[in-house]
C-alpha positions in Angstrom: -25.8 6.1 -37.6 -22.6 6.3 -39.5 -19.2 5.3 -38.2 -18.0 8.9 -37.4 -21.1 9.6 -35.3 -20.7 6.3 -33.5 -17.1 7.1 -32.6 -18.0 10.6 -31.5 -20.8 9.3 -29.2 -18.5 6.6 -27.8 -15.7 9.1 -27.1 -18.2 11.4 -25.3 -19.6 8.5 -23.2 -16.1 7.1 -22.4 -14.6 10.5 -21.7 -17.5 11.5 -19.5 -17.1 8.3 -17.5 -13.4 8.9 -17.0 -14.0 12.5 -16.0 -16.7 11.5 -13.6 -14.4 8.8 -12.0 -11.6 11.3 -11.7 -13.7 13.8 -9.8 -15.1 11.2 -7.5 -11.6 9.9 -6.7 -10.3 13.4 -6.2 -13.2 14.2 -3.8 -13.0 10.9 -1.8 -9.2 10.5 -1.7 -8.0 13.8 -0.3 -5.2 12.1 1.5 -3.5 15.3 2.8 -6.6 16.2 4.8 -6.4 13.0 6.9 -4.2 14.9 9.4 -7.0 17.3 10.2 -9.6 14.6 11.1 -10.2 13.3 14.6 -8.6 9.9 15.2 -12.0 8.1 15.2 -13.2 9.9 12.0 -13.7 7.9 8.8 -10.4 8.1 7.0 -10.4 6.1 3.7 -12.9 3.4 2.8 -13.2 0.9 5.7 -10.4 2.5 7.6 -10.4 5.2 10.3 -7.8 7.9 10.4 -6.1 6.0 13.2 -6.0 2.8 11.2 -4.5 4.6 8.2 -1.8 6.1 10.5 -1.1 2.6 11.8 -0.7 1.3 8.2 1.7 4.1 7.5 3.8 3.3 10.5 3.8 -0.4 9.7 4.9 0.4 6.1 7.5 2.9 7.4 8.9 0.2 9.6 9.1 -2.2 6.6 10.6 0.5 4.3 12.1 3.2 6.5 13.3 6.6 5.2 17.1 6.8 4.5 18.6 9.2 2.1 15.5 8.3 0.1 12.0 9.0 1.6 10.3 6.0 3.2 6.9 4.5 2.9 5.1 7.1 5.0 6.3 9.9 2.6 4.9 7.8 -0.3 1.5 7.6 1.6 1.6 3.8 1.5 -0.9 3.6 4.3 -3.4 5.5 2.2 -2.7 3.2 -0.7 -3.2 0.1 1.4 -6.5 1.5 2.7 -7.8 2.2 -0.8 -6.8 -1.2 -2.2 -8.3 -3.2 0.7 -11.5 -1.1 0.7 -12.1 -1.0 -3.0 -10.4 -4.2 -4.4 -10.6 -6.9 -1.8 -13.5 -9.3 -1.5 -15.5 -9.0 1.8 -13.9 -12.1 3.3 -10.4 -10.8 2.5 -11.3 -7.4 3.8 -12.3 -9.0 7.1 -9.2 -11.1 7.2 -7.0 -8.0 6.6 -8.8 -5.9 9.3 -8.6 -8.9 11.8 -4.9 -9.2 11.0 -4.4 -5.5 11.6 -6.1 -5.9 15.0 -4.0 -9.0 15.7 -0.8 -7.1 15.0 -1.8 -4.5 17.5 -2.7 -7.2 20.0 0.7 -8.8 19.5 2.4 -5.5 20.2 0.5 -5.1 23.5 1.1 -8.7 24.5 4.8 -8.6 23.8 5.7 -5.1 24.8 2.8 -3.8 26.9 2.0 -1.0 24.5 0.3 -0.5 21.1 2.4 -0.4 17.9 2.1 3.3 17.5 3.5 4.0 21.0 6.3 1.5 20.7 9.9 2.6 19.9 11.3 2.1 16.4 13.4 -0.8 17.7 10.4 -2.6 19.2 8.4 -2.1 16.0 11.2 -3.5 14.0 11.6 -6.5 16.3 7.8 -7.2 16.2 7.6 -7.1 12.4 10.8 -9.2 12.1 9.2 -11.9 14.4 5.9 -11.7 12.5 7.8 -12.1 9.2 9.6 -15.2 10.5 6.2 -16.5 11.6 4.5 -15.9 8.3 7.3 -17.6 6.4 6.9 -20.7 8.5 3.1 -20.4 8.0 3.4 -20.2 4.3 5.7 -23.3 4.2 3.2 -25.3 6.2 0.1 -24.4 4.1 -1.7 -27.5 2.8 -3.1 -25.9 -0.3 -1.9 -23.0 -2.3 -5.4 -21.5 -2.3 -5.5 -21.3 1.5 -5.4 -17.7 2.8 -1.9 -16.3 3.5 -0.7 -15.2 6.9 -2.1 -11.7 7.7 1.4 -10.2 7.9 2.4 -11.5 4.5 -0.6 -9.7 3.0 0.3 -6.5 4.9 4.0 -6.7 3.9 3.3 -7.5 0.2 0.8 -4.6 0.0 3.3 -2.2 1.6 6.0 -3.1 -0.8 3.6 -2.9 -3.8 2.4 0.5 -2.6 5.9 1.9 -2.2 7.5 0.7 -5.4 4.5 1.8 -7.5 4.5 5.3 -5.9 6.3 8.2 -7.5 8.9 8.2 -4.7 9.6 4.5 -4.9 9.5 4.4 -8.7 11.8 7.4 -9.3 13.9 7.7 -6.1 14.3 4.2 -4.7 14.7 2.7 -8.2 16.5 4.2 -11.1 13.9 5.4 -13.5 14.8 5.7 -17.1 12.0 6.6 -19.4 12.3 5.2 -22.9 8.9 4.5 -24.4 8.7 2.8 -27.8 12.1 1.5 -28.2 14.5 -1.0 -26.6 17.5 0.6 -25.0 20.5 -0.9 -23.2 21.6 1.0 -20.1 24.9 0.2 -18.4 24.7 -1.0 -14.8 27.5 -0.3 -12.3 27.9 -2.3 -9.1 26.1 -0.5 -6.3 23.5 1.3 -8.6 19.9 1.1 -7.8 17.6 -1.3 -9.7 15.9 -0.1 -12.8 12.2 0.7 -13.2 10.6 1.3 -16.5 
């Protein structure tokens, strides 16, 4: 086999793998169809439709819509469901799912209603209290390798999902595309941060 033939076969194999992965992802991650499923239906990966909606509401409370679309418009809940289902180890998946259930339980305990049925103010108050709790938890950790507080993981994943989405990248941040060269761009006080 000569070099040209090897490269052609490798390209076919690699290209076929990518095409196959794209078609699987497109089939399995039809996020817009989640609204048509019953609440107990399988949504994405380990998460039911109801849980994905909960993740969206949590993310929207963390990053609400202003003059720029918020986390729900960026489908951050769907992003979180995919990342936890496909990228987390089983122990971390369980810890995340338990944390999500614990957040719901905290809402019922404090306000007498689940997170989804709470007002925007109560949602914000709960997440603010959980954020204060997770900061204290993180400071008190004995070892760096110990698991993080469940709300820290949820919040970090929501922020990652939003700012790596098209909405977060191009509307919440100032996106200036300049591949292949170094460019200096002026920054005026009050401008959004840059993303590149």
